[in-house]
MIMI-679096 format. One record per residue (C-alpha): x, y, z; residue in one letter. Coordinates in pm, whole numbers, padded with zeros to 5 digits, always signed. Layout:
<rs>
XYZA;...
</rs>
This chain:
<rs>
-01156-03607-00459M;-01010-03733-00135S;-00819-03418-00046E;-00610-03428+00269G;-00568-03805+00275F;-00215-03941+00286K;-00139-04149-00024R;+00060-04422+00149D;-00102-04745+00025L;+00088-04970-00216S;-00053-05244-00440L;+00030-05500-00171L;-00151-05290+00092D;-00463-05270-00127L;-00458-05643-00199I;-00418-05716+00170M;-00704-05478+00255A;-00940-05668+00022S;-00809-06014+00111V;-00823-05911+00478G;-01186-05811+00429G;-01265-06145+00266I;-01087-06377+00511I;-01253-06312+00845G;-01508-06495+01053S;-01672-06614+00729G;-01418-06892+00686W;-01457-07000+01048L;-01838-07028+01045F;-01961-07003+00685G;-01880-07364+00593A;-02096-07498+00880L;-02402-07280+00813Y;-02380-07336+00437A;-02365-07714+00494A;-02672-07696+00719Q;-02871-07526+00443D;-02739-07707+00136A;-02545-08017+00248G;-02253-08111+00019P;-02408-07886-00250A;-02288-07592-00039S;-01979-07613-00260I;-02202-07493-00544V;-02324-07209-00318S;-01967-07085-00280W;-01915-07104-00657M;-02234-06908-00725I;-02140-06647-00465G;-01790-06621-00610G;-01917-06566-00965V;-02167-06308-00842A;-01900-06111-00658V;-01659-06144-00953L;-01913-05984-01189L;-01973-05699-00945I;-01598-05670-00885G;-01529-05629-01258L;-01766-05332-01259V;-01588-05170-00965Y;-01250-05240-01121A;-01339-04992-01397E;-01498-04741-01159L;-01212-04764-00909G;-00951-04703-01176G;-01142-04413-01331M;-01244-04234-01010L;-01035-04343-00709P;-01225-04205-00412E;-01222-04286-00042S;-01572-04397+00058G;-01653-04437-00310S;-01974-04637-00257I;-02137-04304-00166A;-01955-04108-00437R;-02022-04301-00760Y;-02404-04271-00739P;-02352-03905-00643H;-02176-03857-00978Y;-02430-04057-01179S;-02768-03982-01014H;-02730-03701-00763G;-02835-03667-00400H;-03128-03904-00344V;-02979-04220-00496T;-02639-04146-00349S;-02771-04083+00002F;-02975-04405+00012I;-02678-04609-00113M;-02430-04435+00115G;-02651-04476+00421W;-02703-04847+00347A;-02327-04892+00304A;-02254-04716+00631W;-02506-04934+00814I;-02366-05252+00657A;-02001-05164+00708Y;-02049-05038+01062A;-02206-05367+01167S;-01921-05586+01041V;-01674-05505+01325P;-01950-05619+01564A;-01995-05942+01364V;-01622-06011+01371E;-01587-05930+01742A;-01873-06172+01815E;-01700-06438+01606G;-01385-06396+01815V;-01581-06436+02139M;-01762-06747+02015Q;-01434-06924+01941Y;-01269-06786+02257A;-01544-06952+02461S;-01344-07273+02409H;-01104-07139+02672W;-01350-06915+02858F;-01697-07076+02855P;-01847-06778+03034G;-01831-06575+02712L;-02094-06782+02531W;-02431-06925+02632N;-02454-07265+02461A;-02828-07292+02534Q;-02931-06967+02369T;-02637-06953+02121N;-02578-06592+02226L;-02295-06399+02385L;-02315-06345+02759T;-02276-06006+02926G;-01905-06073+02972G;-01875-06176+02608G;-02042-05855+02493L;-01811-05647+02713F;-01496-05810+02572L;-01633-05779+02217A;-01676-05405+02276A;-01321-05387+02412L;-01190-05560+02099L;-01375-05307+01884M;-01199-05031+02077F;-00875-05196+01968G;-00988-05165+01605F;-01054-04798+01672F;-00704-04740+01809L;-00529-04906+01515V;-00717-04678+01275N;-00675-04368+01490Y;-00298-04361+01435F;-00333-04318+01060G;-00351-04514+00736V;+00021-04600+00728R;+00000-04765+01071Y;-00327-04934+00967F;-00162-05071+00652A;+00136-05213+00842K;-00086-05386+01097V;-00335-05512+00840N;-00075-05644+00593T;+00101-05840+00866S;-00223-05984+01005I;-00353-06077+00659T;-00044-06288+00584F;-00131-06495+00891V;-00499-06500+00799K;-00417-06644+00456F;-00176-06907+00586I;-00424-07063+00832M;-00708-07154+00591P;-00451-07271+00334A;-00282-07487+00598L;-00621-07623+00708T;-00702-07733+00354I;-00368-07911+00312L;-00374-08084+00652V;-00735-08202+00614F;-00664-08344+00267L;-00403-08577+00418F;-00598-08668+00733S;-00833-08946+00620G;-01142-08758+00505L;-01486-08919+00468H;-01554-08874+00098W;-01875-09074+00124G;-02034-08769+00291N;-02095-08623-00054F;-02360-08885-00129T;-02473-09006+00216D;-02717-08838+00460A;-02969-08730+00199G;-02751-08713-00110G;-02552-08428-00263F;-02829-08167-00235A;-03063-08273+00049P;-03251-07940+00043Q;-03261-07918-00337G;-03162-07615-00541T;-03350-07380-00309S;-03116-07480-00024G;-02817-07390-00241I;-02958-07043-00309L;-03059-06971+00050V;-02706-07067+00159A;-02564-06804-00076V;-02760-06525+00088A;-02800-06612+00456T;-02537-06867+00559S;-02234-06642+00536G;-02134-06716+00174V;-02195-06371+00029I;-02100-06215+00361F;-01757-06378+00340A;-01687-06250-00011Y;-01810-05894+00037L;-01482-05760+00174G;-01339-05743-00179F;-01438-05376-00213R;-01202-05252+00058Q;-00943-05161-00206A;-01199-04932-00371V;-01302-04773-00042D;-00937-04691+00034L;-00845-04594-00323S;-00821-04224-00236G;-00518-04314-00022E;-00339-04528-00282A;-00010-04426-00442R;-00111-04542-00791N;-00486-04611-00775P;-00550-04623-01151Q;-00321-04925-01184R;-00344-05085-00841D;-00714-05075-00753V;-00838-05297-01042P;-00551-05541-00983L;-00616-05558-00609A;-00987-05623-00663L;-00948-05906-00910L;-00658-06077-00730I;-00841-06072-00397S;-01164-06214-00547I;-00987-06505-00716F;-00796-06582-00395V;-01122-06577-00201G;-01306-06809-00442I;-01023-07066-00441A;-00994-07067-00061L;-01364-07086+00021Y;-01453-07358-00230V;-01166-07578-00108L;-01252-07510+00257L;-01609-07624+00197Q;-01484-07941+00027V;-01263-08043+00320V;-01528-07941+00574F;-01794-08162+00417V;-01552-08453+00388A;-01412-08398+00737G;-01738-08460+00926I;-01766-08796+01101S;-02057-09031+01037K;-02176-08984+01396G;-02201-08608+01359A;-02422-08661+01052L;-02655-08906+01225A;-02942-08653+01232H;-02875-08502+00889G;-02709-08186+00762W;-02976-07954+00897L;-02900-08059+01256N;-02523-08043+01222L;-02386-07852+01520S;-02041-07715+01609F;-01937-07413+01817N;-01592-07402+01654A;-01638-07593+01326P;-01288-07641+01183F;-01116-07668+01521A;-01355-07941+01636Q;-01315-08126+01307L;-00937-08108+01346A;-00967-08283+01684V;-01192-08554+01536S;-00933-08612+01261L;-00655-08653+01520N;-00470-08334+01428V;-00505-08164+01765G;-00205-07939+01701W;-00398-07779+01414L;-00697-07726+01643A;-00477-07524+01879V;-00364-07304+01589L;-00722-07266+01467L;-00845-07148+01805Y;-00564-06890+01803A;-00639-06785+01447D;-01006-06750+01540A;-00899-06438+01728V;-00666-06308+01455I;-00882-06356+01141S;-01205-06189+01258P;-01011-05917+01442A;-00819-05834+01123G;-01140-05807+00922T;-01307-05592+01188G;-01006-05363+01172N;-01041-05329+00792V;-01413-05258+00809Y;-01392-04984+01067I;-01153-04812+00825A;-01406-04847+00542S;-01695-04731+00761T;-01498-04418+00843T;-01439-04343+00473R;-01807-04393+00384V;-01918-04142+00646L;-01646-03905+00523Y;-01790-03939+00171A;-02146-03877+00292L;-02030-03558+00462A;-01830-03462+00153N;-02146-03503-00054N;-02325-03260+00178G;-02554-03515+00346Y;-02398-03484+00691F;-02225-03195+00872P;-01890-03101+00719K;-01714-03178+01048A;-01735-03548+00953F;-01528-03475+00640A;-01256-03284+00825K;-00924-03469+00803I;-00668-03454+01080D;-00349-03325+00912P;-00132-03527+01154R;-00287-03870+01097T;-00452-03810+00759G;-00790-03954+00866I;-01135-03802+00939P;-01127-03847+01317V;-01490-03757+01391L;-01606-04009+01131S;-01388-04273+01298L;-01550-04200+01637F;-01897-04229+01479A;-01804-04560+01313A;-01690-04699+01648F;-02004-04589+01832I;-02240-04726+01566L;-02053-05057+01573G;-02111-05079+01948L;-02483-05027+01895I;-02489-05328+01660F;-02354-05549+01938L;-02672-05502+02139L;-02971-05620+01930P;-02781-05893+01743F;-02569-06078+02003P;-02477-06374+01779S;-02277-06413+01460W;-02540-06563+01233Q;-02816-06322+01339S;-02624-06032+01185L;-02493-06201+00871V;-02816-06192+00669G;-02874-05822+00735L;-02514-05729+00653V;-02516-05937+00334S;-02844-05792+00208S;-02747-05432+00289A;-02402-05466+00132T;-02523-05638-00185V;-02790-05368-00214F;-02518-05102-00215T;-02311-05295-00470Y;-02587-05314-00731I;-02558-04939-00791I;-02213-05003-00941G;-02341-05156-01268P;-02597-04876-01306V;-02344-04598-01234S;-02093-04756-01472L;-02341-04748-01761S;-02448-04390-01681V;-02089-04262-01660L;-01999-04430-01988R;-02272-04221-02146R;-02221-03892-01962T;-01839-03878-01943V;-01721-04069-02248R;-01397-03871-02245E;-01287-03996-01902A;-00962-04192-01881D;-01039-04554-01794R;-00714-04741-01715P;-00921-05060-01686F;-01209-05073-01934R;-01447-05362-01880L;-01504-05556-02202A;-01861-05671-02249G;-01996-05422-01996A;-02330-05405-02180S;-02385-05769-02078V;-02190-05792-01752I;-02343-05480-01592A;-02711-05586-01622P;-02618-05945-01530L;-02441-05823-01215A;-02748-05616-01124F;-02981-05914-01171V;-02761-06143-00961I;-02738-05882-00687G;-03118-05849-00689S;-03158-06227-00664L;-02927-06239-00362I;-03136-05970-00193I;-03447-06176-00270Y;-03292-06498-00137W;-03216-06320+00190T;-03589-06319+00263G;-03868-06105+00404W;-03753-06105+00767T;-03414-05953+00687T;-03514-05731+00395D;-03796-05568+00594S;-03543-05471+00862K;-03317-05328+00592L;-03597-05113+00450L;-03673-04984+00800L;-03306-04892+00849A;-03305-04706+00516L;-03623-04516+00609L;-03462-04409+00937I;-03170-04271+00735G;-03399-04073+00503V;-03581-03922+00803V;-03248-03831+00966L;-03129-03666+00644Y;-03451-03462+00624A;-03421-03349+00986L;-03056-03248+00941L;-03143-03056+00624A;-03404-02859+00821L;-03185-02804+01127A;-02858-02725+00944L;-02954-02563+00612P;-02608-02403+00578Q;-02426-02737+00598Q;-02666-02997+00456I;-02742-02982+00085Q;-03104-03036-00004R;-03180-03248-00310P;-03286-03050-00616H;-03560-03146-00861A;-03339-03338-01103Q;-03181-03555-00833S;-03528-03628-00691L;-03648-03735-01033Q;-03336-03947-01083S;-03392-04125-00753G;-03751-04236-00808I;-03644-04563-00973W;-03447-04669-00665L;-03730-04596-00421I;-03976-04796-00634V;-03717-05074-00670Y;-03689-05105-00292L;-04067-05127-00249I;-04109-05380-00531V;-03823-05602-00408M;-03971-05603-00058L;-04308-05696-00204G;-04155-05984-00401L;-03994-06123-00087T;-04339-06115+00076Y;-04527-06298-00199V;-04247-06530-00312G;-04180-06899-00266S;-04181-07047+00084T;-03888-07263-00034K;-03674-06950-00011L;-03808-06838+00325G;-04076-06598+00199E;-04429-06580+00333L;-04715-06630+00089K;-04593-06862-00190N;-04814-06674-00436W;-04529-06701-00688I;-04401-07059-00649P;-04043-07172-00698Y;-03877-07142-00952P;-04115-06893-01117W;-04035-06645-00843D;-03671-06649-00956M;-03768-06576-01315I;-03997-06297-01196T;-03727-06133-00985V;-03476-06155-01272A;-03718-05998-01519G;-03830-05723-01281V;-03472-05636-01187S;-03376-05600-01554L;-03655-05344-01594V;-03520-05149-01295F;-03163-05170-01424Y;-03252-04999-01752Y;-03479-04752-01571W;-03190-04668-01340G;-02951-04619-01633V;-03198-04390-01812R;-03249-04192-01489S;-02880-04096-01464G;-02746-03760-01576Y;-02420-03566-01592K;-02396-03415-01246T;-02211-03096-01165A;-01952-03276-00953D;-01835-03548-01192V;-01635-03317-01421S;-01460-03159-01123E;-01379-03504-00985A;-01227-03619-01314L;-01023-03300-01335E;-00890-03360-00983N;-00793-03715-01078V;-00603-03588-01382A;-00422-03323-01173Q;-00327-03581-00910T;-00182-03810-01177R;+00016-03524-01330E;+00152-03423-00991A;+00253-03783-00917A;+00425-03815-01256A;+00612-03486-01203T;+00725-03598-00859A;+00861-03924-01003M;+01057-03739-01273I;+01204-03490-01027S;
</rs>
């Protein structure tokens, strides 16, 4: 359990953490990049992404209510499969989460270049040296907000998220009454100029899935919630439905807001540095453009702030599992946060600014890594239903025997749609993590737990899954950005779905009742009893 954390987060705080994770730079840039890939059919991309995240979210609603843990993405596989599976998932989550503050800081600088052109190089579409410096300074601001504790973080985040919600909602309403070009849905190549493959690629690499992925923040902070069994499932589902409604409507008004001149060279060549702000000017609502440029600092900054909090909790969980030195799990009694983990999250985020100095160049990697970590949820859910039937489940997912494998298949498809170039980088990052774990286990045998035989056996399915998925992205359809086209579209999709189902059931069969899961459930029960006693007294 998350001992030492201050339980200060209300239902509203958890909702705002997840909504704040969802509404970031994704709404400022995702509509443009999705339209480039899929044209007006990008609306369908947002619907597909929303359904995919909803299915995964339903799984985590049950897990989050049953076992509220800070940094839970590294804890649930620890309880269902042991060290190997849990370390790979936790490392991937830490990499993905740590990169998001860099993504959001870069998004801020790209919009801020409207006032300060020296921040952005329009020819290379990359941040300049000055832009990188200010992005790093903004990330230090995220660090400071988190350093002063979860209560201060919650106050800042809740206030910022109210503003972040108002701006996209206001944009939708203003655009709807500003003379939109509804003919755009059939002109310039028709509704789906790139076909169905363009719709699917947009889901994975254009910022669609990236925008939705913040929904899990409520789960990552659940160890600091006042009433996690009730509030975590509610916060997850409310935030996902809010996100789907906002993003689908934003894509509708974006597509209809583009002038005929801007579409002269087709959707693929559509180009804006500040998409919604520039559209607002073209629609003669300049006052909205001013607000959008201001919000372009607030929205990504708020999301970066949320993600540095989650990154800190994931590293805390990895240390708590015994994969990193225990110093990373030490909680400052004054602030109630693991300070060393926060420092590490900040430093790793800075590193991500360097090799990926533009927003879109990071999005595919983050999306693939994060979806990869989410697919363990359906597997862990099925294992824990078998191994700890007696556990109290305040939210019990109906139809889990269908929803869990479906969520795993959809997650696998999103990883496949991301493509060889990104997935090969992800595999390299995971291999680096495994090597680091092995070196730490040799250097610090008293602090780092080595995997035992059963956890090694239970992790084989995941290692093989990674290799097979990478191979499929290599031999798959060139329509989805793969290399060889040995399995043409759409047969590649059917192949990936079938193969992933095999790995889902292999993963479920590989799970076992770990030594830590009973202790964790007992701690949850004791915490609930203590909270109930405190309320009575």
